[in-house]
C-alpha positions in Angstrom: 147.3 96.8 157.7 149.0 94.4 155.4 150.4 92.4 158.2 147.3 92.1 160.1 145.6 90.9 157.4 147.7 87.9 156.9 147.3 87.5 160.1 143.5 87.4 159.9 143.5 84.7 156.5 145.8 82.6 158.1 143.3 81.4 160.6 140.5 82.1 158.4 141.6 80.6 155.2 141.8 76.6 156.3 138.9 77.1 158.9 136.6 77.9 155.8 137.9 75.6 153.4 137.1 72.9 156.4 133.7 74.3 157.5 132.8 74.1 154.1 133.2 70.5 153.3 131.8 69.8 156.4 128.5 71.8 155.9 128.2 70.5 152.0 128.7 66.7 153.1 125.5 67.7 156.2 123.3 69.2 153.2 124.7 65.9 150.9 123.5 63.6 153.7 119.9 65.3 154.8 118.6 65.2 150.9 120.3 61.4 150.6 118.6 60.3 154.2 115.5 61.8 152.6 115.0 59.3 149.7 117.2 56.6 151.0 114.1 54.1 152.0 112.3 54.8 149.1 115.6 54.2 146.7 116.0 51.0 149.0 112.7 50.0 148.0 112.7 50.8 144.5 116.2 48.8 144.1 117.9 51.4 142.4 121.6 50.9 141.8 124.2 52.6 143.5 125.4 54.0 140.4 122.4 56.5 139.8 121.8 57.0 143.5 125.7 58.9 143.2 124.9 60.3 140.1 121.7 62.1 141.8 123.9 63.5 144.3 127.2 64.7 142.4 124.1 67.0 140.9 123.0 68.1 143.9 126.7 69.1 145.0 126.3 72.6 143.0 123.7 72.8 145.1 125.0 72.5 148.4 127.7 74.1 147.9 125.6 77.1 147.4 123.5 76.4 150.3 127.1 75.7 152.3 129.1 78.9 151.3 127.0 81.3 153.7 127.0 78.7 156.7 130.8 78.4 156.3 131.5 82.0 156.1 129.5 82.8 159.0 131.2 80.2 161.1 134.9 80.3 160.1 134.4 84.6 160.6 133.6 83.9 164.2 135.5 81.0 164.5 138.8 83.1 163.5 137.8 86.4 165.3 137.0 84.3 168.6 140.4 82.8 168.5 142.0 85.8 167.6 140.4 86.9 171.0 141.4 84.3 173.1 145.0 84.2 172.5 145.2 87.7 172.9 145.9 88.6 169.5 142.9 90.9 168.7 143.4 92.5 171.7 146.8 93.6 170.8 145.0 94.6 167.4 143.0 96.8 169.2 145.4 98.2 171.5 147.0 99.3 168.3 144.1 101.5 167.9 142.7 99.4 164.7 138.5 99.7 165.1 137.0 96.3 164.3 135.3 97.3 160.8 138.8 98.2 160.1 140.4 94.9 161.2 137.7 92.9 159.3 137.4 95.2 156.3 139.1 92.5 154.4 136.8 89.5 155.4 133.7 92.1 154.3 135.1 92.6 150.9 135.5 88.9 150.7 131.9 88.5 151.2 130.6 90.8 148.7 133.2 89.1 146.5 131.3 86.1 146.8 128.0 87.3 147.0 129.1 88.2 143.1 130.2 84.7 142.6 127.0 83.3 143.9 124.6 85.3 141.6 126.8 83.7 138.7 127.3 80.5 139.9 123.5 80.0 140.7 122.3 81.2 137.1 125.1 79.1 134.8 125.9 76.2 137.3 123.4 75.6 140.1 120.2 75.7 138.1 120.9 73.6 135.2 122.4 70.7 137.7 119.7 70.7 139.9 117.2 70.9 137.0 119.1 67.6 136.0 119.1 66.2 139.1 115.4 66.7 140.0 114.5 65.1 137.2 116.5 62.0 137.3 115.5 62.2 140.7 111.9 61.6 139.9 112.7 59.3 137.1 114.1 56.7 139.4 111.6 57.1 141.8 108.8 56.8 139.3 106.9 60.2 139.7 105.7 62.0 137.0 104.7 65.4 137.1 102.3 67.0 134.6 101.5 70.7 133.8 98.0 69.9 131.8 95.1 71.8 134.0 91.3 71.6 134.3 88.5 74.2 133.7 91.6 76.9 133.5 90.6 80.8 132.6 93.3 83.4 131.6 93.5 86.5 130.1 95.5 88.6 127.6 98.0 91.0 128.4 95.8 93.7 127.6 92.9 92.1 129.3 90.7 92.3 126.2 90.2 88.7 125.9 89.3 86.0 128.4 90.1 82.6 127.6 87.7 79.5 129.5 89.0 76.1 128.9 87.5 72.8 130.6 91.0 71.3 129.9 94.5 72.1 129.0 96.6 69.4 127.5 100.2 70.2 127.9 101.8 67.6 125.9 99.9 68.3 122.8 99.3 72.4 123.3 95.7 72.0 123.0 92.4 73.6 124.7 89.2 71.3 124.8 85.7 73.0 124.9 86.8 76.2 124.7 85.2 79.7 125.5 86.6 83.0 124.2 85.1 86.5 125.1 86.5 89.7 123.0 86.5 92.9 124.3 87.2 96.5 123.2 89.7 99.1 124.9 86.6 100.8 126.6 85.0 97.3 127.4 82.5 97.0 124.9 82.0 93.2 123.6 83.4 92.6 120.5 83.1 88.8 120.3 82.7 85.3 121.8 83.6 82.0 120.2 83.0 78.9 121.1 85.3 76.0 120.1 85.7 72.3 120.6 89.1 72.4 121.0 92.1 74.9 119.8 95.9 74.0 119.2 99.1 76.1 119.8 100.4 76.6 116.1 103.6 78.2 117.5 102.7 81.8 117.3 98.7 81.8 117.9 95.9 79.7 118.3 93.9 78.1 116.2 90.3 77.8 117.2 88.2 74.7 115.5 85.2 73.4 115.1 83.2 76.1 116.6 80.6 79.2 116.5 81.6 82.7 116.7 79.2 85.4 117.6 79.5 89.1 116.7 77.0 92.1 116.5 75.9 93.2 113.1 77.6 96.7 112.1 75.0 97.4 110.1 71.5 95.9 111.7 70.3 97.8 114.8 67.3 96.8 117.8 65.0 97.9 119.1 65.9 95.7 122.3 67.9 97.8 124.2 69.7 95.2 126.8 71.2 94.0 123.2 74.9 95.4 123.4 75.2 98.8 121.5 71.9 98.4 120.5 72.7 95.9 117.1 71.3 92.4 117.1 74.0 89.2 117.6 74.6 87.1 115.1 76.2 84.0 115.2 77.8 82.1 112.1 79.4 78.3 112.2 83.1 78.0 111.2 85.4 75.4 110.8 88.9 77.4 111.4 89.7 80.1 113.1 93.0 82.4 113.6 94.4 85.3 114.2 97.8 86.9 116.0 95.4 88.0 118.7 94.9 85.3 119.8 98.5 84.8 121.0 98.8 83.9 125.1 101.5 81.2 125.0 100.3 78.0 126.5 102.2 78.5 129.9 99.8 80.7 131.2 97.4 77.8 130.6 99.8 75.5 132.7 99.2 74.2 135.9 101.1 75.7 138.3 103.6 73.3 139.3 106.7 74.8 137.7 109.6 75.9 140.0 111.3 79.3 139.4 114.7 77.2 141.1 115.2 75.4 138.2 114.6 78.0 135.6 117.5 80.9 134.5 116.7 84.1 135.3 115.0 84.8 131.8 113.4 82.2 131.8 111.8 82.9 135.2 111.0 86.4 134.8 108.5 85.3 131.2 107.0 83.1 133.8 106.3 85.1 136.6 104.8 87.5 134.6 103.2 85.3 132.2 101.2 84.6 135.6 100.4 88.0 136.6 98.9 89.1 132.6 97.2 85.9 132.3 95.1 86.9 135.6 96.7 83.5 137.5 98.1 83.7 141.0 101.9 84.8 140.4 102.8 87.0 144.0 104.6 83.6 145.0 106.1 82.4 142.1 107.4 86.8 141.9 108.2 86.8 145.3 110.9 83.2 144.5 112.1 85.4 141.2 113.2 88.3 143.8 114.2 85.6 145.7 116.9 85.1 143.8 118.6 88.2 143.8 118.4 88.7 147.2 119.9 85.0 148.3 123.2 86.2 146.9 123.7 88.8 149.2 123.7 86.3 151.8 127.7 85.5 152.2 127.7 89.8 152.2 125.2 89.6 155.2 126.5 86.7 156.9 130.3 87.9 157.2 129.2 91.1 158.5 127.0 90.1 160.7 129.9 87.4 162.2 132.2 90.8 161.8 130.1 92.4 163.9 130.0 89.5 166.4 134.1 89.1 166.8 135.5 88.9 169.6 132.6 88.3 171.9 133.5 84.8 172.9 136.9 84.3 174.7 136.2 80.6 176.0 134.8 77.4 174.2 134.9 79.1 171.2 134.7 76.3 168.6 131.4 75.4 170.2 130.3 79.0 170.3 130.9 80.0 167.3 129.2 76.9 165.5 125.9 77.6 168.1 125.6 80.9 166.9 126.4 80.2 163.2 123.5 77.9 163.2 121.1 79.7 165.3 121.6 82.7 162.9 121.7 80.8 159.8 118.4 79.6 160.8 117.2 82.1 162.1 118.1 84.1 158.6 116.6 81.5 156.7 112.9 81.1 158.9 112.7 85.0 158.1 112.8 84.7 154.8 110.5 82.0 154.8 108.3 83.6 156.8 108.4 86.8 154.9 107.8 85.0 151.5 104.7 82.7 153.1 103.4 87.0 154.1 104.3 87.5 150.7 102.5 84.8 148.7 99.6 85.6 150.7 99.6 89.0 149.6 99.8 90.6 153.4 103.2 92.2 151.8 104.3 92.8 148.5 107.0 90.1 146.7 109.5 92.0 146.7 109.3 93.2 150.6 109.3 89.6 151.0 112.1 88.8 149.5 114.3 91.1 150.6 113.0 91.5 154.5 116.0 89.1 155.9 118.7 91.1 154.2 117.4 94.3 155.5 116.9 93.3 159.0 119.7 91.3 159.0 122.2 94.4 157.8 120.9 96.5 160.4 121.3 93.9 163.0 124.9 93.8 161.9 125.0 97.6 162.1 124.3 97.2 165.6 126.5 95.0 166.5 128.9 96.9 165.1 127.8 100.4 167.3 128.4 97.9 170.3 131.5 96.0 169.5 134.4 95.8 171.2 137.1 97.8 169.7 
């Protein structure tokens, strides 16, 4: 079996390296040409363009590895079959799943490596690339928002403001309604503005409305049968007003530019604030499912091994591209469905992985052996 493994990798390694180089170059060129006209119109220096593309290199490598694995696995097995070497392997009583087990194990190793490479390299370089690209193209992005409403994680405090200034972390023309655990009215605060002090909000220049605990009212329409009092204030602060500023930000942040802990806080912060979060949660789960892509493509391509005897290069490349496109389109469609609330976010993130794993298992059962 060791001899068969050496024979397998003798074909696989150079093919994989060549395919990886080719696909990285293609992805880099696609990104370059998508902005090339604007670079030329703005007379962006060549050194800056090169720097942007170098920062994009880890991201391109992350995308190219699964496609290169898919192609090189299919091409290697096709070449072995066309040279009658795979027939000799089958004749020796070695099934296809056992012969390709080293490649499948290598796919698992690549999946683990992809997870950590994404977290510790791709995130930082991709974020730097986007920031530099926006600077070169004079594109500004603001997280300030208008007519924003949010709620505390407990649901007892509702915040509404006409404008949120992300630069100063300030809310303008604020209305806050607080309820108790049973949902009964506790107080209402109308403030001219509020500022984040690092731990909680401080409200300025407004009026506070609250129930008089010692009063009684004959008007049954008044909450709890007691009159509502009001008092003006200069400032009000308190630890309970601790909903973080990111809950009021315009949803312009990209989960792909955040590390896992930052993305988790951002996504669940959106959910706790009562803002749309399904799309962001799907992208967060996709960070995990994408790491399984190298394993999936090797598993699928190994199951297809030995099906091409002629035009191996052309057919392997064609099948690889078709499978890659279908895989990514499946992920996009399931992501859209999850973002729309039709399916759960976790289903939208893992649908492609589960589907193509099942397809690979079916192909292995019908593979030549």
